[in-house]
C-alpha positions as CSV (number, residue, x, y, z in Angstrom):
1,M,-13.9,162.6,-73.7
2,P,-16.8,163.5,-75.8
3,E,-19.7,162.9,-74.3
4,N,-21.8,161.5,-76.9
5,T,-18.7,158.5,-76.8
6,E,-19.9,155.5,-76.1
7,F,-18.7,152.2,-75.3
8,N,-20.9,148.6,-75.5
9,I,-19.4,146.2,-72.8
10,D,-20.9,143.3,-72.9
11,Q,-21.8,142.1,-69.6
12,D,-21.6,138.0,-69.9
13,K,-17.8,139.0,-71.3
14,K,-15.0,140.9,-70.3
15,Y,-12.0,142.2,-72.0
16,E,-8.5,142.7,-71.1
17,M,-5.9,144.0,-73.9
18,N,-2.6,142.5,-74.1
19,E,-0.1,144.3,-74.6
20,D,-0.4,143.4,-78.2
21,K,-3.8,145.3,-77.6
22,E,-5.7,141.7,-78.5
23,P,-8.4,140.9,-76.6
24,V,-8.1,138.5,-74.0
25,E,-11.3,136.9,-72.2
26,A,-10.7,138.2,-68.8
27,D,-12.3,134.7,-67.5
28,N,-9.9,132.6,-69.5
29,L,-7.1,134.6,-67.9
30,V,-8.1,134.0,-64.8
31,G,-8.1,130.3,-65.2
32,E,-4.7,130.0,-66.4
33,E,-3.4,131.7,-63.2
34,E,-5.1,129.6,-61.1
35,A,-3.7,126.6,-63.3
36,T,-0.4,127.8,-62.7
37,N,-0.7,128.8,-58.9
38,S,-2.6,125.5,-58.1
39,V,-0.7,122.3,-56.2
40,P,-2.2,118.6,-57.1
41,L,-3.6,116.8,-54.4
42,D,-4.4,113.0,-53.5
43,N,-7.4,111.7,-52.6
44,A,-6.8,113.1,-49.0
45,G,-6.7,116.5,-50.0
46,Q,-3.0,116.5,-49.3
47,E,-0.6,117.6,-51.0
48,I,1.5,115.3,-53.4
49,N,5.0,115.7,-53.4
50,N,6.3,114.9,-57.1
51,E,10.2,115.0,-56.0
52,A,11.9,111.5,-56.4
53,A,12.4,109.7,-52.7
54,P,16.0,110.0,-51.7
55,A,18.0,106.8,-52.2
56,S,19.1,104.7,-50.0
57,D,22.3,105.2,-48.0
58,P,25.2,103.7,-49.3
59,L,26.4,102.6,-45.8
60,D,23.4,100.8,-44.6
61,A,23.3,98.9,-47.6
62,A,26.7,98.0,-46.9
63,K,26.2,97.0,-43.2
64,S,22.9,94.3,-44.7
65,E,25.2,93.0,-46.7
66,I,27.9,92.2,-44.3
67,A,25.5,91.2,-41.6
68,E,23.9,89.0,-44.3
69,L,27.8,87.2,-45.8
70,K,28.2,87.1,-41.8
71,D,24.9,84.4,-41.3
72,K,25.9,82.5,-43.9
73,Y,30.1,82.4,-43.0
74,L,28.6,81.3,-39.4
75,R,26.2,78.7,-41.0
76,L,29.1,77.5,-43.2
77,Y,30.9,77.5,-40.3
78,A,28.5,75.6,-37.6
79,D,28.2,73.4,-41.4
80,F,32.0,72.2,-41.3
81,E,32.3,71.9,-37.4
82,N,29.5,69.3,-37.8
83,F,31.5,67.2,-40.8
84,R,34.5,67.3,-38.5
85,R,33.2,65.8,-35.9
86,R,31.0,63.2,-37.0
87,T,34.0,62.4,-39.5
88,A,36.4,62.0,-36.9
89,K,34.0,59.5,-34.6
90,E,33.1,57.6,-37.2
91,K,37.0,57.0,-38.4
92,L,37.6,56.2,-34.3
93,D,34.5,54.1,-34.6
94,M,36.0,52.5,-37.8
95,I,39.4,51.9,-36.4
96,S,37.9,50.3,-32.7
97,G,35.5,48.1,-34.6
98,A,38.6,46.9,-36.8
99,S,40.3,46.1,-33.4
100,A,37.4,44.1,-32.0
101,D,37.6,41.8,-35.2
102,T,41.1,41.4,-35.2
103,V,40.7,40.6,-31.3
104,K,38.0,38.1,-31.7
105,L,39.6,36.5,-34.2
106,I,43.1,35.5,-32.3
107,L,41.0,35.1,-28.7
108,P,40.6,31.4,-29.8
109,I,44.3,30.7,-30.9
110,V,44.8,33.1,-27.0
111,D,42.8,29.8,-26.2
112,D,45.2,27.5,-28.2
113,F,48.3,28.9,-26.2
114,E,46.6,28.8,-22.4
115,R,45.8,25.2,-22.9
116,A,49.6,24.0,-24.8
117,K,50.8,26.1,-21.4
118,V,49.0,23.2,-19.2
119,S,50.1,20.7,-21.4
120,F,53.2,21.7,-21.3
121,D,53.7,20.8,-17.3
122,S,51.8,17.8,-17.6
123,S,53.3,16.5,-20.9
124,T,56.7,14.5,-21.0
125,D,56.2,13.7,-24.8
126,I,58.0,16.7,-26.6
127,E,56.9,15.9,-29.9
128,A,53.3,16.3,-29.3
129,L,54.3,19.7,-27.7
130,K,55.9,20.6,-31.0
131,E,53.5,19.5,-33.5
132,G,50.6,21.1,-30.9
133,V,52.7,24.2,-31.3
134,D,52.6,24.3,-35.0
135,L,49.5,23.9,-35.2
136,I,48.9,27.1,-33.1
137,Y,51.6,29.2,-35.0
138,T,49.0,28.1,-38.4
139,K,46.1,29.2,-37.5
140,L,47.3,32.1,-36.4
141,F,49.4,33.2,-39.6
142,K,46.4,32.3,-41.3
143,A,44.1,34.4,-39.4
144,L,46.2,37.1,-39.9
145,E,46.4,36.7,-44.0
146,S,42.3,36.7,-43.4
147,K,43.3,40.4,-42.6
148,G,45.6,41.1,-45.6
149,L,49.1,40.0,-44.0
150,K,51.4,38.8,-46.3
151,P,55.1,38.2,-45.4
152,M,58.0,39.6,-47.5
153,V,60.0,37.5,-49.2
154,S,63.9,39.0,-49.0
155,K,66.5,36.5,-49.2
156,G,68.4,35.8,-52.6
157,E,66.2,39.0,-53.9
158,S,68.1,41.8,-54.9
159,F,68.5,44.9,-52.2
160,D,65.9,47.4,-52.6
161,A,66.0,49.8,-50.2
162,E,62.2,51.0,-50.4
163,I,61.4,47.6,-48.6
164,H,64.9,46.2,-47.1
165,E,66.5,47.7,-44.7
166,S,70.8,47.0,-44.5
167,I,72.1,46.6,-41.0
168,A,74.9,45.3,-42.2
169,Q,77.3,44.0,-45.0
170,F,79.6,41.0,-45.6
171,P,81.5,40.0,-48.5
172,A,79.0,38.0,-50.8
173,P,80.1,34.2,-51.1
174,S,79.4,34.2,-54.8
175,E,79.6,36.7,-57.6
176,D,75.9,36.4,-58.4
177,Q,75.3,37.5,-55.1
178,K,77.1,40.5,-55.1
179,G,74.1,43.5,-53.9
180,K,71.9,41.2,-53.1
181,V,70.3,39.8,-49.9
182,I,72.2,36.7,-47.9
183,D,70.7,36.7,-44.3
184,E,67.7,38.3,-43.1
185,I,68.0,38.4,-39.6
186,E,63.8,40.2,-39.4
187,K,61.2,39.1,-41.5
188,G,59.2,42.2,-43.1
189,Y,55.6,42.3,-43.6
190,Y,52.5,43.8,-46.1
191,L,49.4,44.7,-45.0
192,N,47.1,44.8,-48.2
193,D,50.4,45.0,-50.2
194,K,51.5,48.1,-48.2
195,V,54.9,47.7,-46.2
196,I,53.6,48.3,-42.5
197,R,57.6,46.5,-41.3
198,Y,60.6,46.6,-43.4
199,A,63.0,43.6,-43.3
200,K,65.7,43.9,-41.7
201,V,68.7,42.3,-44.1
202,I,72.5,41.8,-44.1
203,V,73.6,42.9,-48.2
204,G,76.8,41.3,-49.6
205,S,79.2,43.4,-51.1
C-alpha cells in the first residue's frame, strides 16, 4: 500500500462494514447484541421465567371434587337421618298422646261399670240395674262418637263387598231381598268415614 495513503479515523465513532459494505456504528452493534443476549430480571435481580405455569393435575382436581361431593353427601345423609328419627319420634308421641286421650275419656265409664258391679251384688231391682247399664252404654257410645266412631247400617242394604263380609247365604224371604243383607251377625264401624271393621252379614239368595 502506498505510504501516502491516509485513512481518517474518527476517534468518537468506529465503523465496521457489513456484508453490503455499508457502515454500521460499532456502538449500536454492541448494544443490539447485549439486548439479544440479555435476560429480563425482576426487582430482586433474579431471572424472570416467561414460560406459562404448568396446568393443574386433572387427577388432583378430580380427587378434590370427589372429596367435596362426599362431604355434601355425608351432610345430607346426616340431615335425613335426623329428620327420619325426629319424624318417627313425633309419630310415636302423637299415637301415645291419642291413646292417652282415649283412655282418659273411657276411665269415667270404667268407674260407672265398677259401681254397677257393686249394685249387682246388693240390689234386687232388675229394672234399675238394666237402666243403669243402658246409661253406661249410652255414655260409652257417645264418648266413642266424639272420637269419630260411627256404626254401619247394613241390614236391608244391598250387599257391598267394600264394607260387608258375607259369612252365609240364605234363600231370600222375598224377591226384592235377593242380593241384600237379610241379617247382621256383627256390626261394622267407621272411624272418621274410614272402615275400621267390616260388617259380618248374611245375604239373601
